[in-house]
N, C-alpha and C positions, 0 to 999 in steps of 0.2 A: 519621562514625558507622557502626557495624557494621550489617549488614543485619538487618531484622526477622526474627524466628525462622522464621515460616512462609515468607517470601520465601527465606530461606537454605535451608530444607528442600526446597522445590520446586526450587530451583537445584541443590542437591546430587543430587536424584533425577534431574534431567536429565543431570547430569554422569555419574552411574553408568550410566544407560541408554545414554549416547552413547559410552562408553569405547572399544568396539571400532572404531566408524566414525570417531570423532574422532582416535584414535591413528593409524589408517591415513592419514587426511587430513593430519595434521601431519607424518607421515613423508614423504609425497610433497612437501609444501610445502617442508620443510627440505632435501630432496634437490635441489629446483629452486633454492632460494636459495643453496645451497652452491656452485653453479657460477659464482657471481660475476656481474659485470656482463654483461648479456645479450648485448650486441653482440660481446663478446670471443670468442664461439663461432662467429660468422658468418665465412664465407669472404669473400675480397675481392670477388668478384662479387656475393655476397649483400649485402654492405655498400654497395657502389657503387649497387645498385638502391635501397637503403633511404634513401640521402641524395642521390640524383641531383639533386633540385630545390632542395637547400639552398644557402645562400650559401657562398662559400669559407671563411669563418670558421667557419660551422657544420659544414662537412665536416671541417675540421681538428679541431674539437672532438670530433665523433662518431667519427672514425677511431681514437681511442684509447679508453681506459676511465676517463678522469679527469673527464669532464663529464657530468652526468646529463641524460637525455633524457626528457621527459614525453610520454606517449601520451594524446591527447585522444580520447575516445569521445563523440560528440555525437548527440543526438536532435533536432537543429535541423530544423525546417521552417517555412515562412512562412505556412502555413494555420492552424495551431493556436496560440491565444493564449499558452498556457503555454510553448511551445517557440520561438516567434518571437524572443524576446530573445536566444537563444543565437547568433544570426547573427554578432554582433560579438565573442563570447567568445574564439574562437581567436586573433584578432589581439591582444586584450588579454592573453591568457595568454602568447603568444609574446613580446610586448614585456616583460612582467613577468619571464618566465623569463630572457630575455637579460640584463636588468639585474641579475639575481641570479646570473648566471654559469652558466646552463643553456640548454637548447634545448627546444622543444616542437613536436610535430607532430600533426596530426589523424591518428589511427591508423585511424579508420573511423567510419561513421555507422550508426545503428540506426533502424528504423522507429518512429514514434510515432503511434499512432492514438488518437482521442478517442472515449470512450464517449458523450460528449454529442452528437457528430455522428451516430454509428451507432446511437444508442438506438432500439430497436424496428425496426431495419433488418437486412437479411441480413448486412451487414458486422459487426454485433455478434458474430456467431458465430465471428469470428476473434480477438476481443479477448483472451480469456484465454490462448489459445495464443500470442498475440504476445509474452507475457512470456518464454516459453522461447525463442522465435525471437530476441528481443532479446538474450538471454544468448548465444545461438549466434553472432549477428552481431557482438556485441562481442568474442567469442572469436576470430573470424576476424581482426578488426583487431589484436588484441594478439598473435596467433600469429606475427606477423613478427619478434617477439623483439628488437625494436629499443629497448625502453623500460626505464627504471629505476623508473618510477612511472606511475600512470594517474590522469587527471582525468575524471570522468564527468559529463556535462552532460545531465541528464534530470530530469523533475519528476513527471509524471502517472502515471495508474493502474497500468498494467502495466510502464511504462518503468523506474521505479526498482527494483521487485523484480527485473526481468530484469537490470538493470545490477548489482545487488548479487550476484546469482547469478554473473555474469561476474567481478566483482571477487573473489569468494571462490574461484572456479574457478582464477583466476590469483592465488591468495592469497599467493604468494611476493613479489608486488609491493605496495608501498604504494599506497593508493587514497584519493582525496578526492573527495567528491561536491560539485558546485558548483551551487547552485540559482539559479533566475531570479526567484523570489518571486511573490506574489499580485498580481493586478490591483487597482487602486484600487476602493473601494466604489462600487457602482452602485445599482440598484433594490434595496431591502431584500428579503432572501430570503423573508420571510413574505408580502410583497406579491406576489412572483413566484409563490409557491405558491398564493396566493388566486386569482390570475388563471388558473392552470392548472386549478384545481378548477372555476372558473366555466366554462371552456371545456369541461371534461368533462361538465358539466351542460347544455351548449348555451346558456348565458346570455350568452356573448361569442363573437365570431367569431375567425377565424384572424388577421385584421389586429391585433386587440387583443392576442392571444396573442403574436404575433411582436414587437410593440412592447415588451411586457413582457420577453420573453426577451432582446431586443437591448439593453435598458437594464440588464439583469443582467450579461450577458456582452458587455462593451463595449470592451475594450482588451487590451494585452499583459499576460500573467501568468496564473496559475492562477485558476480559478473561486474565488470567495471563501467558498463554503460549506465545511463541514468534511466533505468526502468523502474518497475514496481519495487524491487528489493531495496535499491538505494533510496528511493522515495520514502520507503518505510523508515529507514534509518534517520533521514532528515526529519520526518514527522515525530519520531520518538524523542528526538532531541529538542525540537522547537516546542513540543507539547509538554516537556518536562519529565518524561519517563526515563531518559538516559542521564547518566552522570555527565556534566558539562565536558564537551570536547571529545566524547568517546565514540562518535558514530563511524568515523572513517579512518581508524587506525588499523593498519594491516595485521592479519593473523600472525601468530608465532613471534611477535616482537615483545621485548621486555615491557614496553609501555602498555601494550594490549593486556598483558597479564596483570600489571599494576592496576589498571582500570577495573579489571574484574575483581581483584581483591578489595579495591576501594568500594565497589558496588555492594559487596557482601557486608562490609563493615557499616556502610551507610544504611543498608536495609535493617540492620539490628537497631540502629539509632532511632529509626522513625516508627518503631512498633509502639503499641500502647504501653509497653513496659518502660519506655524511655520518656524523654521530655519534649519530643518533637513529633508526636503522633500524626502521621500523614496518610490517612486512608485514601486509597486510589480514587474512590468514587467522590470524595469531597474535593480532592486535589484537582481532578479533571472537571472543568465546568465549561460553560458556553464560551468563555474567553479563551480557554485552552484549545477548544475545537476550532474557533476562528483563527487562532495562531497557526494551527496545522494547515488550514486551507490557504492562508496567506503564504506560508512557506512553500506549499505546493505550487502556487502561482509564481512566486518569485524565482523558483528554480526550474520551472517548466517540467514539473513532475508528471507522474503516470496518470493517465485517464482512469485506470482501474480504481483510483481513489474517489472518483465520483460515486462508485458503489460502496467502497469500504468505509469511507469517512461517514457516510450516511448511516451505515449499519453500526459502526463503532459508537457514534453519538447516541444512537437509540439505546444502546446497552446501558447508557448513563441517564436515560430519560430525556435526552436532548433531541429536539426535532430539527435537524438540518435538512435543507432542501437543495435541489439543483439550482434553483433561482438564487439562493444565498451564495452558492459557490460561483455562479456566473457573475453576479454583481460584484463580488470581491475581486474577481479577475479583472474587472474594468478599472479598479482602483490601484491594483498592485503591479508595479513594473517588473519586468523580467531582468533579473540581475545575474543570472548564471547561464553560461553556454556550455552545456555538457551533452555529449552525444546521446540521442540523435538530434539535439538542438544545436549542436556545434561539434567540433572535432575533438575536444578534450574528453578525458574520462574522469571518474570521481577522484582518482589520485591527484590529477592536475587541479581539480576543484579544491581538494584539501590543501595542496601546496600553495594555492593562490590566496588562501585565507580561511577557507572552509566555513563551517557553521558559525564560528565565533564572529567572523567578519560579516557574514550574511545577516545574522541577528542584530549586530550593531547597526548596520545600515538601515534595517527595517525599523529599529527603535528610533532612529533619528527623526523620522516624520510621523511617529506614532502609528505605523502600519501594523504593528503587533502590540498586544497588551503586555505591559511590563508587570502589572499588578496581579500576577498569577502565582499559585503555589506550584512548586516542583519538588522532585525527590531530593533536590539539593537545598531547598529552603524557600524563601519568599523572593519572588521577582525574577524576571527573565534576564535582567541585566547581568546576573551572575554567569550567564552562558556566553557572554561576549569575550571569550578567552581562547587561548590555545592551551591544550594539555601537553605537558612535557614530563620527562622522567627526571626526578630529582636525584641527587647524589646518593641518597640512602635507598634508592629503588622505589620510593613512593611517588605518587603523582604530585606534580606541582603545576601551577597555572600562572600564565601571564596574560596581560591584556592583548586582545587581538590587534592586528596591525591597523594603523590609521588609513593606510592605502593598500589596495589589492596588490599582491605580488605579481599578478598577471591579469591586467584589465581585459584581456581578450577572453578570459575564462570566467572571471568574477568581477563585476563592475560595481560602481558606487550608485547610491540612490540618485545622485545628480546626473549621472550619465548612463542610464539603463540601456540595455540592448533593444528593448521596445517598451512602449508606454504601459502595456498591460500584460497579464500573465498568459494570454494566448489560449485559454481554455474557456469555451463558450457553450451555453445551452442554445439549442435550436428548437424552435416551435413552428408549427404550421399544420396543414391538413394531413400530415403523415404522423402527427403525434409530437413527442419530445425526443430529443437526442442530444448528445454532447459531441464536441469536436475540439481537437487540439490543433492550433495553427501556428505554434511557436516555431515549428520547423518547415512550415508551408510558405512558399514564396507569395508575396502579396497579390501578384497577378492571378493566383489560383484560389483566392479566398472566395470567389464567386464562380460556380460552375453550373452551367445550364446545358443539359445534354439528354439524349434519349436513354431510357432504361434498358439494360439487358439483365434478364432475370437468371439467377442461379440459386440452387438449393443446397450447394455444398462448395467447399473450397476446391475440391477436385474438379467439379464441373468448369469452374473458371480457368483453372490451370490447363485443362484439356483444350478448352476453346482457344487459349493463348497459344499453346503449342501447335494447334492446327491453323494458326494465322487468321482466326476469325475476329480478332479484336483490334485490328489496326484502324481505329476510328475514334472519334469523340464518343464517350458514353459514360453513364453512371452504372456501376456494377451494383445491382441490388441482390445482396446475399442474405436470404431470409431463412426462417426456421432455424436460427442459431441462438435463440434467446434461452433464458434459464429454464422455462417450462418445456421447451422443445428438446433440448439436448444438453442442458447444463451450462450453456453459454461459454463455449470454448474460445480461446484466443484464436485469431484468424491470421496469424503472421505469414502463412504460406501465400497469402494474397499480396503481400507487400512487394516481393521482387518482380512479379509480372506486371503489376500496375505501375511500379517504378520505371520499368523498361519502357512501357507504352508512353508514360509521361515524358521520358527523356527523348522519345522519338517525335515529340511535338504534339501529341494528342492531348486533348483536355479530358481527363478522366477523374473520377471520384468514386468513393465507396459509400454505400448506404446499407447498413445492416443492423439487425437486432442482436448481433453478437458483440464480442469484445475485441478491442485492440488494447495496447498498453503504452507505457512510456517508450517502448521500442518501436512505435509505429513510424512516424517520420514525415516525409515530404509530400505524400499523396493526401489530399483532403479526404477525410473519412468521417462521415456522420455515423456514430456508433451508439450502441445501447438503445436503439430505437424502441420506444414503448408507446402504446401497447405492442407486444410482440406478435409475430405472425400466427403462432399457434393459438393465441387468444382472439384471433379474427381482427387484429389491428389493421389500420389502413395499409400498412406495408404488404399485407396479404392480398390487397386489391390491385396492386400495380401490375400493369401488363407490359410486355416487351414493346418498346417504342414510345411509351409515355414519356413526356418531357419532365425531367426532374430539375428543380432549381434549388441548389444549395448555396445559401448566402450567409457566409460567416461574418460579414460586416453588419448586416441587419439582424442576424440571428434567426433566420427563417429557413424552413425546410418544407418544400411543397412539391406536389405533383400537379402539373398544370393541366388539369382535366376538369371539365365541367362538374360542379358539385353534385348535380342530379345524376349524371352518368356514374360518378364514383359511388354514390349511395346505392345505386341499383346493382352494382357488381357484387357477386357472391365472393366472399373471401376464399382464396385457394386453400385447399388442404392437401397434405401429402402423407405418405406412409412413413412413419418415423420408427417402425419396428427395428430397423437396423441399428438404431441408437439406444436400444433398450437392453441389449445383452452383450457380454464380452468385456474383458478387462475391468470387471467389477461394476459395470454400469447397471446391472440388474439390482445390485444392492442399494443403489441410490434412487430407485423408482419413487420411494416416498418423498424424497427431497424434490424431485421434479413436480410431483403433484401438489406439494405444499408451498413452494417458493413464491415469494412476493415479486412485485414488478421491479424493474431496474432502478427507477427513480426512488424506490423505497429501500434500496440497498440490496436487492436480489437475495434476500435472506429467508431461510425457513424459520428463523427465530424472532424476527421483528418485522411485522407488516400489518 
């Protein structure tokens, strides 16, 4: 089916806006691809170093330009649940490649940090910057120029966007993303949230809180709520970087391993040595990016991707804006209810029909582009399937169900949970911001209340514990932007604000910092730009100023006379405590060079 008229119009607008940068990008990509098999340009000493540890058979294969070599970029570590399963993947991929007539080598590793571990800690100030560092680290691995295609092993928050930036920077190579899948279901997410709120109120102790958290995060795989990690997996599938049906298969299962083997075999088939050459930078175009944004809205995905998708697109010379994202949200209905937008987790989403059913529903009304290239071939229709394990241990696929297996979790295009994706851009005299309202009750889509100023999460928590916040207010938490302190996630704010909202107060959050798909029921205007450290209007707000956040009209304003506002000097604070410790001093050049939030908050593209 052809694309919906407004989807097509927005896509065409992005194409026109991107022409100069996209054309330059494609010229560079095609020049690199025209040089042929990468290893053919290496001198004998270069090549000898590159295959010194290979077997004699592999050396013979790699000495010529007839056998494809896969470069594996891995985010494996054995501390983090999402990335621990990758320990065995290189051996599986090497074996599968050998059986298919190719070679595979681990080209390099990239760091993988967990926002769940660093939440509210100094290390969180490295988190966003780790995305660009991951792209650079992957670039180092691929720079050896030994490879005909790349396999990327990564799952979570900044890792996948960083790897996508790397894949598109090396866009002359085919790239396939190989997921590890979500952990099995543990303590229900709403119960975990309930215990967190009780802890914030002082009604349960640390032992009860730790027990609940441990039952929630209990084994290998991604966390099961629909935050950035699982939004990443959805994106990789709907953008065509995954093998069809592979996003949400649990680790350690025969099907998971079969999909990994299949990805290795497919990567060999799409190199320049085969008949289906699919360079990543040609494959991913404006239509692919729009499909990713549509998938984000249809599933109520993470607000972090208002940063990441902009940066990822720019790596391919594509100029995506918050306005594009906001307008697409108005068109795309919400089809999934996964925590924090509902009670189900991603395993329930998968059981209800998963990505195959979701894509099929979006294709019905032309809400995604079918005429795209993917690692599987031509057309997104091929992704409207369920992946199963065949009798011979290989992957087999069948058509996705005509009806959702659980309409309370995954609905049809005719009966959506709400008419839009719930992610909006806000504009006004405070600049630009984004807000996710898919989990916010309609009566809280407009909040008008006095500002209370905080310069850290801890200040707000202390005020809450001292009983100073039992009233209507907008918490203005500033100096949390990328230049100030690396733009950490601010999830320590969620429990106290949630408690106050449940007590009947009208509360909201306004910040130049980040929240993610784990945010939830409290209205939060986030990613405010210009940020406070740049002297943005948020730095001119005073305690008691009336803030109006209107998610219906898409406005964000301080109700102060314009002349008065202009005369105010922007507040400055001492940020030296954010400059040292837990590696923060190493990232000082990133803080100095980073671009604005609406430009992707990147040191690479702005």
